C-alpha positions in Angstrom: 0.3 -0.6 0.2 3.3 2.2 0.4 3.6 2.2 -3.1 0.1 4.1 -4.2 1.1 7.4 -2.8 4.3 7.1 -3.8 3.4 6.5 -7.7 0.2 8.4 -7.4 2.8 11.3 -6.3 4.9 10.5 -9.3 2.6 10.7 -12.4 1.9 14.3 -10.5 5.2 14.9 -10.4 4.9 13.4 -14.6 1.8 15.1 -15.5 3.2 19.2 -14.2 5.6 18.9 -16.1 6.6 21.4 -18.6 6.4 19.4 -21.3 3.7 17.2 -20.9 1.9 20.3 -20.7 2.8 22.4 -23.9 2.3 18.8 -25.2 -1.2 19.3 -24.6 -1.5 23.2 -25.4 -0.4 22.1 -29.1 -2.4 19.2 -29.2 -5.3 21.6 -28.4 -4.5 24.5 -30.1 -3.8 22.3 -33.4 -7.4 20.9 -33.1 -8.8 23.8 -33.2 -6.0 25.1 -36.3 -7.2 22.4 -38.4 -10.6 23.1 -38.4 -9.2 27.0 -39.5 -6.9 24.9 -42.7 -9.3 23.5 -44.0 -12.1 26.3 -44.1 -9.2 27.9 -46.0 -8.0 24.6 -48.3 -11.7 25.1 -49.7 -11.8 29.0 -49.4 -8.5 28.1 -52.8 -10.1 25.4 -54.1 -13.9 27.8 -54.7 -11.4 30.4 -55.5 -9.5 28.2 -58.3 -12.3 26.7 -59.5 -14.5 30.0 -60.4 -13.2 29.9 -63.9 -14.7 26.0 -64.7 -18.0 24.4 -63.4 -18.7 25.8 -60.0 -18.2 22.5 -57.8 -15.3 23.1 -55.7 -14.1 20.4 -55.1 -11.7 18.6 -57.1 -12.4 14.7 -55.5 -15.1 13.7 -58.4 -12.1 14.1 -60.9 -11.5 10.6 -62.6 -10.1 9.3 -66.3 -11.3 5.5 -66.5 -8.7 2.5 -68.3 -10.2 -0.6 -68.9 -13.0 -1.8 -66.4 -10.6 0.6 -63.8 -11.0 4.0 -62.6 -8.4 6.4 -61.7 -9.8 8.7 -58.9 -6.5 11.2 -59.7 -8.8 14.2 -58.5 -8.5 13.0 -54.0 -5.0 13.5 -55.2 -5.0 17.1 -56.1 -7.1 17.8 -53.6 -4.5 16.9 -51.0 -1.5 17.7 -52.6 -3.3 21.8 -52.5 -4.2 21.0 -48.8 -1.1 20.0 -48.2 1.1 22.8 -50.0 -1.3 26.0 -48.0 -0.5 23.7 -45.0 3.0 24.0 -45.4 2.7 28.0 -46.2 0.5 28.7 -43.4 3.3 26.8 -41.0 5.3 28.3 -42.8 4.3 32.4 -43.1 3.2 32.3 -39.5 5.3 29.3 -37.5 8.9 28.6 -38.6 10.1 31.9 -40.4 9.3 34.2 -37.5 10.3 32.3 -35.0 13.1 32.1 -37.1 13.3 35.9 -37.2 13.6 35.4 -33.4 16.1 33.4 -33.2 18.5 35.5 -34.9 17.8 38.4 -33.2 18.1 36.9 -30.0 21.9 35.5 -31.4 22.1 38.8 -32.3 22.1 41.1 -29.3 24.5 38.8 -26.9 23.5 39.1 -23.1 24.9 41.7 -21.8 24.9 40.8 -18.4 26.1 37.0 -19.5 29.2 35.2 -17.8 30.5 33.6 -21.5 31.9 34.4 -24.5 32.5 31.6 -27.6 36.0 30.1 -27.5 37.5 31.8 -31.2 38.3 27.8 -32.0 36.0 25.6 -31.4 32.9 28.4 -30.6 32.3 26.7 -27.1 31.0 28.7 -24.3 33.6 29.4 -21.8 33.6 31.7 -18.9 35.3 35.6 -19.7 38.1 35.1 -17.6 40.1 31.7 -18.8 43.0 31.5 -20.5 42.5 28.3 -21.3 38.9 26.3 -23.3 38.1 23.9 -22.0 36.3 22.2 -25.2 39.4 22.4 -27.0 42.4 23.7 -25.8 43.4 26.3 -27.2 44.9 29.9 -25.6 42.7 32.9 -25.3 42.9 36.3 -24.1 40.6 37.0 -20.9 38.4 39.8 -21.7 
């Protein structure tokens, strides 16, 4: 019986870890973001259908060889969905994060006690006269 309180305590510690909570938030956001992406893809498909027929889905497009029917329209729908999702993720997530990381790396922390080794670029203390990683001699700052 003494293991149950310990197991419950360990479970609480596991659930309250930052990465578990971050993952739960990501799943919830992705669920609702999926609906937005579906609507955007529907809009794009509707815009593509303006010059042609009134249907906004390519999924009914097919061709027949012998007795085989090949539905290539679903492939077109999936390709358009992929391109829209990839563009949204790139422009709304990847590019802004890259920009933020570049700004952060360009501005070194003035209160930092570390600096980059000129030989191996590892972080070493500013007062060090030798790199602990590559053993290169460096001038103390």
